N, C-alpha and C positions, 0 to 999 in steps of 0.2 A: 715245456714251460715249467719253471720251478715255482713252487708255492713259497714265496718269501715270508709270509706271515708265520708259517710253521717253523721255518729255519731260524728266523729272528727270535721267535719265542723260545725255541729250544736252546739257542745260544744263551739267552738270558737266564734260563733255568740252570744250565750247566755252570754259568758264571757265578750265580748265587750259591750253588752247591759248593763250588771250589772255594769261594770266599769263606763260607762257614767252616769248611774242612780245614782251611788254613788257620782261621782264628782258633779253632779247637786244638789244633796241633801246637800252636804257639802260646796257648794260655799258660800262665804260671800259677801254681798252687801257693797262695800266700798264707795258707793256714799254718799255724804253729801249734804243735802239741805241747801244752804246758801241763806238767804233772800236777796233780792236786796237792795243795799245801796243807790241807787239814789233816792232822795226824802225822805229818811228816816231821820227824824230829831228828836234827843232825846229831850224830853220835859224838859224845865227849870222849877224849882220850882217858882211858882208865888203867888202873893197876890192880894187882891181886895181893899186894903186900899187906901184912898184918903187923900189929904192934910187937908180936913175938919175934918177927924177923928184923926188928930194930928200926922200923920206920921212925924218923924223928918225931918226938911228941911235943914240939913247940907250938907256938901259935903266931899268927901274923894278922895285921889289921891294915886294910887298904881299900881302894876303890875297885869294885868288880866291874869288868867290862865284858859284855857278851855280844859278839858279832859273828854271824854265821856259825861255824863249828868251833870258834875260838872263844874260850873263857879265860881271861887274864886278870891278874890282880896287880894294880899299880901301887907300889910302896916306895914313896920318894922317887928317886931316879930309876929304880928297878921296876921291870915288868915281868912278872912270872906267868908262864903258861901253866895253867892248873891241870894236874893229872888226878883224876877223881877215883874214889873207890868204885868197884863194880856195883852197878845198880843205880848210880846217879844218872839223871837225865836232864837234858836241856829242853825246856818247854816255854814258849812265849817269852823269851829273854830272861827266863828265871831258871835257876838250878834247883832241882828237887832231889832229895835223897831217896834211898830205896823204899822208904815208907811213904813217899809222896809229900814229905814236909819241905817247906821252903828253906833253902840253905842261903841263897843270895839272889839278888836281882840286879840287872844291868844298871850301872850308874850309882849304886848304893855303897855306902861304907860297910865293909863286911869283915868279920873275924873268922878265920879258918884255922883248924888244927893241922898238924903235919910238919913238914920241913923240906928244905932244899934237897934236890935229887942226890947230891953227894955221890956215894958209891953205888946207888941203885940204878939199874938199867932203865933208861927211858924207852918207852915203846917206839917201834919203828914207824908207826902210822900216825904220829902226832903231827898236826898241821903246823905250818910256818905262820906264826902270828906276830912276828916282830918282837919276840920275847928276849929278855936278857938272861933268863934262867928258868928253871923248872921247879914247881912246888908240888910235892906229893901230898894231897889232901887226905887227912884222916879225921874221923868224927871227933869233935871236941868232947872230952870226958867230963 
């Protein structure tokens, strides 16, 4: 004679075990690793040109737009991608020079020194920001 209570109980335990094993195997990891944003500063495109190398020494006045790694200046129908001197950084929608002084802020009217790219080599790693030209920024004298 077979002990049905033991067999039925054992089947139930095996069934519960299989159910948990199946759920564990099919579970999806919904966690997303989000890198910390504090201190993360997108790099601005920069140049190493100096006044001695003939960088234009004009100036331009327009609206500064900062979005992601793009800093552009709208001057009438033109939108210039700004290429900054080494040491300039983007921080909280603001551009700071190498001394940490504010150069311009997103959405503000800004005056910058420098000139159009002309015969100067534009760095290969500049982002595509919908620009119509490039402006090499130099400090206003």
